[in-house]
C-alpha positions in Angstrom: -5.5 -36.5 8.3 -3.1 -33.8 9.6 -4.9 -34.0 13.1 -4.2 -37.8 13.3 -0.5 -37.2 12.3 -0.1 -34.5 14.7 -1.7 -36.7 17.5 0.6 -39.5 16.6 3.9 -37.3 16.5 2.8 -36.0 19.9 2.3 -39.8 21.3 5.8 -40.8 19.5 7.3 -37.8 21.3 6.5 -38.9 24.7 6.7 -42.8 24.1 10.4 -43.0 24.8 12.9 -40.9 27.0 15.3 -41.2 24.0 16.2 -37.8 22.4 13.1 -36.2 24.5 14.6 -32.8 24.2 15.3 -32.9 20.4 11.7 -34.7 19.9 10.1 -32.3 22.0 11.4 -29.3 20.0 11.0 -30.5 16.9 7.1 -31.3 17.9 6.9 -28.0 19.1 7.9 -26.2 15.9 5.4 -28.6 14.0 2.6 -27.7 16.4 3.5 -23.8 16.0 3.8 -24.2 12.2 0.3 -26.0 12.1 -1.2 -23.4 14.3 -0.2 -20.8 12.2 -1.3 -22.4 8.9 -4.9 -23.0 10.6 -5.5 -19.6 11.8 -4.2 -18.1 8.6 -6.7 -20.3 7.1 -9.7 -19.1 9.3 -8.5 -15.6 8.0 -7.9 -16.2 4.2 -10.0 -19.4 3.3 -6.8 -20.7 1.7 -4.2 -21.3 4.3 -0.8 -18.9 4.3 -0.6 -16.6 1.3 1.2 -13.2 1.1 -2.1 -11.8 2.1 -1.1 -13.3 5.7 2.4 -11.9 5.6 1.2 -8.5 4.5 -1.1 -7.9 7.3 1.4 -9.4 9.7 4.0 -6.8 8.5 1.3 -3.9 8.7 -1.0 -2.4 11.0 -4.0 -4.5 12.3 -6.0 -1.4 13.2 -9.5 -1.9 12.6 -9.5 -5.5 12.7 -13.0 -6.6 14.5 -12.3 -7.9 18.1 -15.4 -10.2 17.5 -13.5 -11.6 14.4 -10.4 -12.3 16.5 -12.0 -14.1 19.4 -12.2 -17.5 17.5 -8.6 -17.2 16.4 -7.4 -16.5 20.0 -9.4 -19.4 21.5 -7.4 -21.8 18.7 -4.1 -20.2 19.6 -5.0 -20.7 23.2 -5.5 -24.4 22.5 -2.2 -24.8 20.8 -0.5 -22.9 23.8 -1.8 -25.3 26.3 -0.7 -28.2 24.4 2.9 -27.0 23.8 3.1 -26.0 27.8 1.8 -29.6 28.7 4.5 -31.1 26.4 7.3 -28.8 27.6 6.5 -29.7 31.2 6.4 -33.4 30.4 10.0 -33.0 28.8 11.4 -31.3 31.7 9.9 -33.7 34.1 11.2 -36.5 32.0 14.7 -35.1 31.5 14.8 -34.6 35.3 13.6 -38.2 35.9 10.7 -37.0 38.1 8.3 -39.4 36.2 8.3 -42.6 34.7 8.2 -42.2 31.0 6.8 -44.9 28.3 9.1 -47.0 26.6 7.3 -48.3 23.7 9.4 -50.2 20.8 10.3 -48.6 17.6 9.3 -45.2 18.8 12.1 -43.6 17.1 11.4 -45.0 14.0 7.8 -44.4 14.1 8.5 -40.6 15.0 10.7 -40.1 12.2 7.8 -41.6 9.8 5.7 -39.1 11.4 7.8 -36.0 10.7 8.2 -37.3 7.0 4.4 -37.7 6.8 3.8 -34.1 8.1 6.5 -32.5 5.9 5.0 -33.7 2.9 1.4 -32.7 4.0 -0.8 -30.1 2.7 -0.2 -27.5 5.2 3.5 -27.8 5.1 3.7 -27.4 1.4 1.4 -24.3 1.6 3.6 -22.6 4.1 6.7 -23.6 2.2 5.3 -22.2 -1.1 3.9 -18.9 0.4 7.1 -18.5 2.2 9.0 -18.9 -1.0 7.0 -16.7 -3.1 6.9 -14.0 -0.5 10.3 -13.9 0.7 12.8 -16.3 -0.7 11.6 -15.5 -4.4 11.7 -12.1 -6.2 9.4 -13.0 -8.9 10.1 -14.1 -12.5 8.3 -11.8 -14.9 9.2 -14.3 -17.8 6.9 -16.9 -16.1 3.6 -14.8 -16.6 4.4 -13.0 -19.9 2.1 -15.3 -21.8 -0.8 -14.0 -19.5 -0.2 -10.6 -20.2 -2.6 -9.7 -23.2 -2.5 -6.7 -25.2 -5.8 -6.2 -27.2 -5.1 -6.3 -31.1 -8.6 -6.4 -32.4 -11.1 -3.3 -33.2 -14.5 -3.1 -32.0 -17.2 -4.3 -34.3 -19.7 -1.9 -32.9 -18.5 1.3 -31.1 -20.9 1.8 -28.2 -20.1 5.1 -26.0 -19.2 4.2 -22.3 -19.7 5.9 -19.2 -17.6 4.4 -16.4 -18.1 5.6 -13.0 -15.6 5.0 -10.2 -17.7 5.2 -7.0 -15.2 6.0 -4.2 -15.0 3.1 -1.7 -18.4 2.2 -2.5 -18.2 -1.3 -2.0 -20.8 -4.2 -2.5 -20.7 -4.8 1.0 -23.2 -1.9 1.8 -25.7 -3.7 0.1 -26.1 -6.0 3.0 -24.5 -4.7 6.4 -26.1 -6.5 9.2 -29.5 -7.1 7.2 -29.5 -3.3 6.1 -29.2 -2.3 2.4 -27.5 1.1 2.3 -27.5 1.0 -1.6 -31.0 0.2 -2.4 -31.3 2.3 -5.4 -28.2 0.9 -7.1 -29.0 -2.6 -6.0 -32.4 -2.5 -7.9 -30.5 -1.2 -11.1 -27.9 -3.9 -10.6 -31.0 -6.5 -10.2 -32.3 -5.4 -13.7 -29.1 -5.6 -15.5 -25.4 -7.2 -14.9 -24.3 -7.7 -11.4 -21.2 -9.0 -10.6 -20.9 -10.3 -7.2 -17.5 -11.7 -6.4 -14.9 -9.2 -7.2 -12.4 -9.5 -4.5 -9.5 -7.2 -3.4 -6.1 -9.1 -3.2 -4.7 -8.2 0.1 -1.2 -7.3 -0.8 0.6 -5.1 -3.3 -1.0 -3.4 -6.2 -4.5 -3.3 -4.8 -6.6 -1.1 -2.5 -6.4 2.5 -3.1 -7.5 4.9 -5.6 -4.7 5.1 -8.1 -4.3 1.2 -8.1 -8.2 0.9 -8.7 -7.6 3.2 -11.9 -4.7 1.2 -12.8 -6.1 -2.5 -12.0 -9.2 -1.6 -14.4 -7.8 0.3 -17.1 -4.5 -1.8 -17.6 -5.3 -5.1 -16.3 -2.2 -5.2 -13.8 -1.7 -4.7 -10.1 -0.1 -1.1 -9.6 3.2 -1.8 -8.1 5.8 0.5 -6.8 8.0 0.7 -3.9 5.7 3.1 -2.3 2.2 3.2 -3.1 1.3 7.0 -4.0 4.7 7.6 -5.6 3.6 8.0 -9.2 3.7 12.0 -8.9 7.5 11.5 -8.8 8.1 10.1 -12.1 7.5 12.0 -15.6 6.7 8.9 -17.2 3.9 6.9 -15.7 3.8 3.2 -16.5 5.2 3.6 -20.0 5.4 0.3 -21.0 1.7 -0.7 -20.2 -0.8 -0.8 -22.9 -4.4 0.2 -21.3 -7.9 0.6 -22.6 -8.2 4.3 -23.2 -5.2 4.4 -25.7 -6.6 1.3 -27.4 -10.2 3.2 -27.6 -8.5 6.5 -28.9 -6.7 4.5 -31.6 -10.2 3.5 -32.9 -11.3 6.9 -32.9 -13.0 7.5 -29.4 -12.9 10.8 -27.7 -11.9 10.0 -24.1 -12.8 12.3 -21.0 -12.1 12.2 -17.3 -13.6 14.1 -14.4 -12.6 14.2 -11.0 -13.3 16.8 -8.3 -10.0 16.7 -6.8 -6.5 17.8 -8.1 -5.6 15.7 -11.0 -1.7 15.5 -10.0 -2.4 13.7 -7.0 -0.6 10.3 -7.1 0.4 11.3 -10.6 -2.9 10.9 -11.8 -2.5 13.6 -14.4 0.4 12.0 -15.9 -1.4 8.4 -16.1 -4.3 9.7 -17.8 -2.7 12.2 -20.0 -0.2 9.3 -21.3 -2.5 6.5 -21.4 -5.1 7.7 -23.9 -7.2 10.5 -22.3 -7.8 13.6 -24.4 -9.2 15.7 -21.6 -9.2 15.8 -17.9 -11.5 18.1 -15.7 -10.6 18.4 -12.2 -10.7 20.7 -9.2 -8.9 23.7 -10.9 -11.4 23.3 -14.0 -14.3 23.5 -11.8 -13.5 26.6 -10.0 -11.9 28.3 -12.9 -14.8 28.0 -14.7 -17.3 28.9 -12.1 -18.9 25.5 -11.8 -18.3 25.2 -8.0 -18.3 27.5 -5.1 -16.0 27.6 -2.0 -19.0 26.1 -0.2 -19.5 23.3 -2.9 -15.6 22.2 -2.1 -14.4 19.6 0.4 -11.1 18.8 1.6 -11.3 16.0 -1.1 -12.8 18.2 -3.9 -15.7 19.2 -5.3 -19.1 17.8 -3.8 -20.5 15.0 -6.0 -23.9 16.7 -6.9 -21.5 19.4 -8.5 -19.6 16.8 -10.5 -22.7 14.7 -11.6 -24.4 17.8 -13.1 -21.0 18.4 -14.8 -21.1 14.9 -16.2 -24.5 15.0 -17.2 -23.9 18.3 -19.2 -20.8 16.3 -20.9 -22.7 13.1 -21.7 -25.2 15.2 -23.7 -22.8 17.4 -25.2 -20.5 14.2 -26.1 -23.9 12.1 -27.4 -24.6 15.1 -29.7 -21.2 14.5 -31.8 -20.6 12.0 -34.1 -17.5 10.5 -32.4 -17.6 7.7 -30.1 -16.7 8.5 -26.6 -15.7 7.2 -23.2 -16.7 9.6 -20.3 -15.5 8.6 -17.0 -15.5 10.3 -13.6 -14.6 9.8 -10.0 -16.7 10.4 -7.2 -15.2 11.8 -3.4 -18.3 11.9 -1.1 -17.7 8.7 0.3 -13.9 9.2 0.9 -12.9 8.0 4.4 -12.9 8.6 7.4 -16.5 10.3 7.4 -17.8 11.1 3.9 -20.1 13.7 3.0 -23.6 14.0 3.4 -25.2 16.8 1.1 -28.4 18.8 1.4 -29.8 17.4 -1.9 -29.9 13.8 -0.2 -32.1 15.3 2.6 -35.4 13.2 2.9 -34.0 10.7 0.3 -32.3 8.3 2.7 -34.1 5.5 4.0 -32.0 4.2 7.1 -31.4 6.6 9.7 -27.9 6.0 11.5 -25.2 7.5 13.6 -22.5 6.6 11.4 -21.7 9.6 9.1 -20.3 7.2 6.7 -23.4 5.2 6.2 -25.4 8.5 5.5 -23.0 9.6 3.2 -23.2 5.9 1.4 -26.8 6.2 1.1 -26.4 9.7 -0.2 -24.2 8.6 -2.9 -26.6 6.1 -3.8 -29.4 8.2 -4.4 -27.2 10.7 -6.5 -25.5 8.1 -8.5 -29.0 6.0 -9.3 -30.3 9.4 -10.1 -27.7 10.2 -13.0 -27.8 6.7 -14.0 -31.6 7.1 -14.5 -31.2 10.1 -16.5 -29.1 8.3 -19.1 -31.3 5.2 -19.3 -34.4 7.6 -19.9 -32.4 9.4 -22.4 -32.5 8.7 -26.2 -28.8 8.3 -26.0 -28.9 5.2 -24.2 -29.6 3.2 -27.3 -25.8 3.1 -27.8 -24.7 3.6 -24.4 -23.2 1.1 -21.7 -22.9 2.2 -18.1 -20.2 0.8 -16.0 -20.2 1.4 -12.1 -17.5 -0.2 -9.9 -15.7 0.9 -6.7 -12.2 1.7 -6.8 -11.5 -0.2 -3.8 -12.8 -1.3 -0.6 -13.5 1.3 2.0 -10.7 2.2 4.4 -10.6 3.0 8.1 -13.9 4.9 8.7 -16.5 5.2 11.2 -18.4 2.1 10.3 -15.5 -0.2 10.0 -16.3 -2.4 12.7 -19.6 -3.2 10.9 -17.6 -3.8 7.7 -15.1 -6.2 9.3 -17.5 -8.4 11.0 -17.4 -10.3 8.2 -14.0 -9.2 6.5 -13.6 -12.2 4.3 -17.0 -11.6 2.6 -16.4 -7.8 1.8 -16.4 -7.3 -2.0 -16.4 -4.7 -4.5 -19.2 -3.4 -6.8 -19.1 -4.2 -10.4 -22.3 -3.5 -12.3 -23.1 -3.1 -15.9 -26.2 -1.4 -17.5 -26.8 -1.8 -21.3 -30.4 -1.6 -23.0 -31.7 -5.0 -23.9 -29.4 -6.8 -21.3 -30.9 -9.6 -19.7 -30.8 -9.5 -15.9 -28.0 -11.6 -14.7 -25.9 -12.1 -11.4 -22.4 -13.8 -11.9 -20.6 -15.1 -9.2 -17.4 -15.7 -10.7 -14.3 -14.6 -8.6 -12.6 -11.8 -10.2 -10.5 -8.6 -9.3 -10.7 -5.2 -10.8 -8.5 -6.1 -13.5 -11.2 -8.0 -15.0 -13.6 -5.1 -15.4 -13.1 -3.8 -18.8 -12.2 -7.3 -20.6 -15.9 -8.1 -19.0 -17.7 -5.0 -20.4 -15.8 -5.4 -24.0 -17.2 -9.0 -24.1 -20.9 -7.4 -23.1 -20.2 -5.1 -26.1 -19.9 -8.0 -28.3 -16.3 -7.7 -29.0 -13.9 -10.5 -29.6 -11.6 -9.1 -27.3 -12.0 -10.5 -23.6 -8.5 -9.8 -22.2 -6.6 -7.1 -21.0 -3.6 -7.4 -19.7 -3.9 -10.1 -16.7 -7.6 -9.5 -16.7 -10.1 -11.7 -18.3 -14.0 -11.8 -19.1 -15.9 -12.9 -16.2 -18.7 -14.1 -18.6 -16.4 -17.1 -19.2 -17.4 -18.3 -15.7 -14.2 -19.5 -14.6 -11.8 -18.2 -12.6 -8.9 -16.7 -14.6 -4.9 -17.7 -13.5 -4.3 -14.4 -11.6 -7.2 -15.3 -9.2 -6.1 -19.0 -9.0 -2.6 -18.3 -8.4 -3.5 -15.5 -5.8 -5.7 -17.7 -3.8 -2.7 -20.4 -3.7 -0.3 -17.7 -2.7 1.7 -17.4 -5.9 1.6 -14.0 -7.4 5.3 -12.7 -7.2 5.5 -13.4 -10.9 2.9 -11.2 -11.7 4.1 -8.5 -9.5 7.5 -8.7 -10.9 6.1 -8.3 -14.4 3.8 -5.2 -13.5 6.9 -3.5 -12.1 8.8 -3.9 -15.3 6.3 -1.9 -16.9 7.5 1.4 -15.3 10.6 0.8 -17.8 13.9 -0.2 -16.4 16.1 2.6 -15.9 19.5 1.9 -16.4 22.5 4.3 -14.9 24.1 3.8 -18.4 21.7 6.1 -19.8 22.5 9.7 -20.1 22.0 11.5 -16.8 21.7 15.0 -16.0 19.7 17.6 -13.8 16.4 18.9 -15.4 15.4 22.0 -13.3 14.6 20.6 -9.9 14.4 16.8 -11.2 17.0 14.2 -12.2 16.5 12.8 -15.7 17.9 9.6 -16.6 17.1 8.7 -20.2 13.6 10.1 -21.0 12.3 9.9 -17.5 12.4 12.5 -15.0 12.2 11.7 -11.2 11.7 14.3 -8.4 14.3 13.9 -5.5 15.3 12.5 -3.4 15.2 9.0 -5.1 17.0 5.7 -4.1 16.7 2.3 -5.6 18.7 -1.1 -5.2 20.7 -1.7 -8.0 21.0 -5.0 -10.2 23.4 -5.2 -13.2 23.4 -1.4 -13.2 19.6 -0.8 -13.4 17.5 0.9 -11.1 14.8 -1.9 -10.3 12.6 -0.7 -7.3 12.4 3.1 -6.8 11.6 5.0 -3.5 11.4 8.6 -2.9 10.6 9.0 0.6 11.9 8.3 4.2 15.4 7.4 3.0 16.8 6.9 6.3 13.9 4.8 7.7 13.7 2.4 4.5 17.2 2.0 3.5 18.1 -0.9 5.6 15.4 -2.8 3.7 17.5 -2.4 0.9 20.9 -2.8 2.2 20.0 -6.0 4.6 20.8 -8.3 1.5 23.8 -6.5 0.7 22.3 -4.9 -2.1 24.1 -1.9 -3.8 22.0 1.2 -4.5 21.8 4.6 -5.8 20.7 7.8 -4.0 20.3 11.2 -5.8 19.3 14.5 -3.9 19.9 18.3 -4.5 23.1 18.8 -2.9 21.9 21.9 -0.6 19.2 19.5 0.6 21.8 17.2 2.4 24.1 19.8 3.6 26.5 20.2 0.6 27.0 23.9 -0.8 26.3 23.2 -4.3 23.5 23.9 -7.1 24.1 20.4 -8.4 22.4 17.2 -7.6 24.4 14.8 -5.5 24.3 11.1 -6.8 26.0 8.0 -5.1 26.5 4.4 -6.0 27.0 2.5 -3.0 28.2 -1.0 -2.4 29.3 -2.7 0.8 33.0 -1.9 -0.3 33.0 1.1 -2.0 31.0 4.7 -3.1 30.6 6.4 -6.2 30.4 9.7 -5.6 28.5 11.8 -8.5 28.1 15.6 -9.4 25.1 16.1 -11.9 24.4 19.3 -13.4 22.4 20.3 -16.8 25.5 19.3 -18.5 25.3 15.8 -17.0 27.6 13.8 -14.8 30.7 16.4 -14.4 32.3 14.7 -11.6 32.9 10.8 -10.8 34.9 9.8 -7.8 35.4 6.7 -6.0 35.8 6.2 -2.4 37.1 2.9 -0.7 34.9 3.3 2.1 32.8 1.0 3.8 29.1 3.0 4.8 27.2 2.9 7.7 24.5 1.4 5.4 25.8 -2.1 5.8 26.8 -1.9 9.7 24.9 -2.9 12.6 24.1 -0.9 15.5 22.8 2.0 13.0 19.2 3.5 13.5 17.7 5.8 10.5 15.6 8.6 11.3 13.4 10.5 8.7 11.7 13.7 9.7 9.3 15.1 7.3 5.9 17.4 6.7 2.7 15.5 7.2 2.2 14.5 3.7 5.7 13.0 3.3 6.7 9.6 5.1 8.5 9.6 8.1 9.7 7.4 11.1 12.7 5.2 12.3 14.0 1.8 11.4 16.6 -0.7 12.3 16.7 -4.3 13.1 14.1 -5.3 11.4 11.4 -2.8 13.1 9.6 0.1 11.1 8.0 2.7 13.3 6.3 5.9 12.5 6.7 9.6 14.2 4.0 11.2 15.7 3.6 14.8 14.8 5.5 17.3 17.1 8.6 16.7 18.8 9.6 13.0 19.9 12.0 11.6 22.7 13.0 8.0 21.7 14.5 5.6 24.3 16.2 2.2 23.7 13.9 -0.9 23.5 15.8 -4.0 22.8 17.6 -3.9 19.6 15.8 -0.6 18.6 14.2 2.4 19.7 10.7 3.5 21.0 8.7 6.8 21.3 8.8 7.3 24.9 7.5 10.9 24.9 5.5 12.9 22.2 4.6 16.6 22.3 2.3 17.9 19.7 3.4 21.5 20.2 1.5 22.8 17.1 -1.6 22.0 19.2 -0.5 23.8 22.3 1.4 21.0 24.1 4.2 22.3 26.3 7.1 20.2 26.9 7.8 18.9 30.3 11.3 19.7 31.2 11.5 17.2 34.0 10.1 14.3 32.1 12.6 15.0 29.4 15.5 15.1 32.1 14.2 11.8 33.4 14.4 10.4 29.9 18.0 11.6 29.3 19.2 10.4 32.6 18.1 7.0 32.6 19.3 6.2 29.0 22.8 5.7 27.6 21.4 7.2 24.5 18.3 9.3 23.9 17.1 10.4 20.3 15.3 13.5 19.7 13.3 13.9 16.4 10.4 16.2 14.9 7.8 15.3 12.6 5.6 17.7 10.3 6.5 20.9 12.7 7.1 21.8 16.0 6.0 25.3 15.7 2.9 26.7 14.1 2.6 30.2 16.3 4.5 32.4 18.7 3.9 29.8 21.3 7.2 28.2 21.9 6.3 25.4 24.0 9.4 23.8 23.3 12.1 26.5 23.8 13.1 25.6 27.2 14.6 22.5 25.7 17.4 24.6 25.0 18.6 24.5 28.7 17.7 20.9 29.2 19.7 19.6 26.3 22.4 22.2 26.6 21.8 23.6 23.0 20.2 26.5 21.0 18.9 24.4 18.3 15.5 25.3 19.3 16.1 29.2 19.2 15.3 29.9 15.6 13.1 26.8 14.4 10.6 27.5 11.2 7.5 26.3 10.4 7.9 22.6 9.2 12.0 22.7 9.9 12.8 19.4 11.0 15.5 18.8 13.8 17.0 15.2 14.7 19.4 15.0 17.6 21.2 12.6 19.9 21.7 12.9 23.6 24.7 10.7 25.4 26.1 10.8 28.6 24.6 14.4 28.8 25.8 15.7 25.9 24.0 16.7 22.7 24.2 16.8 19.0 21.8 18.2 16.3 21.2 18.7 12.5 18.6 21.0 11.3 17.2 20.8 8.0 15.5 23.4 5.7 12.1 24.6 6.1 9.5 22.4 4.2 12.3 19.9 3.2 12.4 16.3 4.8 15.5 15.7 6.8 17.4 12.4 7.2 20.0 11.5 9.7 21.6 8.4 11.1 22.5 7.4 14.9 25.6 5.2 15.5 23.6 3.8 18.4 27.1 2.2 19.9 29.2 5.2 20.0 26.1 7.6 20.4 27.3 9.9 17.0 24.9 11.6 15.0 25.6 11.1 11.1 24.4 13.4 8.5 23.3 11.9 5.0 26.3 13.7 3.5 28.7 12.3 6.1 27.2 8.9 5.7 28.2 9.2 2.0 31.6 10.4 2.9 31.1 13.6 1.2 30.8 16.4 3.8 
């Protein structure tokens, strides 16, 4: 039907010379809209949704070229039609050709437009755009979908819950090869859930998100993904499964080979029902892992699984029901880790390091599970295995992405007496615990937004996600962090800012709605702040005064609106000073470029005019490009690169304004491959640079100006690209 409408629209466009330019323009817009929808549908199978917008705004690195070719062909087809239509319009307008002159063509054209506007693809684009950009989400709309368990278990099974790092189900059939043969065999004999999707938007897709998805039944929504470590309270309004089990007398224990503090994990587990956490420090301090048994991501899985087996036996001997859970690491991207225990245990020889690591994990995990199955304690034990998320970029990504839409997470339940079943109901990791509890015989079949997959129907979250309508769920999940109000008692607590009962790492910034902080950010202030102020939102910012160039041991806080700035001094006694300045800050002006320089483990980059760019490690030279800037030269001086003075001179000579910005560190040894820049830039700023000390500068008409940060501390600055002025953070707040 839609194809016929578009064909008629083109016909009625060329059927009369009257208003030919207007009709051609509108028709081209309609064709572009349909092409966008059609190609999006080729990716999602559900037309345009927030997954499409997510990928448009983020890196597409790793997408298979083979997968893109059909989309490119479709796009080319529409481009040809649009070019032909444009040429016809021009020739008709210039009266180079004689056009058709069908009766009632204008009326028929309007009818065709009306039909297209009411068509399914137009409605889909409108709804998706509204949900993703025009609507902030209404948490009250989905309040009834959020379920807190209120019934106790009739039978208290022991649970062993395995988070298999990135070990997605896709590895069971990758170009005809099964890299998880042992786990597949176990799944075939018990309960195998084959359609666990990963929503391609906020709240899913990394380890901490996977933990929250499964245990609390919600997407993990924050302004910046791994920012949980910056707060003292982690999702303090959420109701999660371990708390529910603890209240019923369960002993809960979580094992991981990595640092428990990573991404706020220690706070999440300690505040949501977990009695004990064994992490990297535990393994080292108790002599359970030697240095040779620890990788960059933590303790090797063979050591972790040995400890898990010992804990399982210890807990099984007690009279208390337990939840024992652990997270593996050996299949962490980009390359994974193949252990000596797996030698001669791998069936498929491969040149892909990750695929070898995957097979190794398959052997180790299945061996661990079989030991439990063969133990007397299996009678009252339920084993659950899930992948915490789909695997991120790795050396086998090209193989995984050949069927990107078919990638699924693993979810297997193993219970004595459970009949073999394959469940293809579409679900997410939020549905895992409701399904486990259902199989346990519990009346509790819901947790958060999750529902038991044994109901054999998609829950409301999945249905809304597929139709591009889940902003309300994200808004609701965001509220579970607890809304922080600037009216609450605010004071300095050590090196943190405390508002009410919540402590925040510094810096912190957030848009303000009715005096409440509604979206917390902690990194790359200069890079990201324009996302907040682009809609004229007022915002709050706080940092240690000394970190922004102010000689004061207090915390400097600011409440900023387009018309004024309220400057706060915050000490352990509270807010000791509040001054208002009727000052129009740069944050609401045009022609301002924000630069954030930081160590590698903290976000850095630059942003203006709707762009958002990263800064490579080392020293960077930025040149104007359209309304923003681009990195024209990068020298990774820590790896031995020497700055080319002539190339730098050419950049400065040809540009009205040039920006210089460091990232991570420009010095890692005594080899100062950048020291000659002092002469080139007519500044001594590079004379005494320390390790991970950030520098941001601007050069205009041969004159340079620089700001140097404190070693190890992120540095933010702004450039007035019209006047060529460098603006420090304290100057931006009119507070130097």
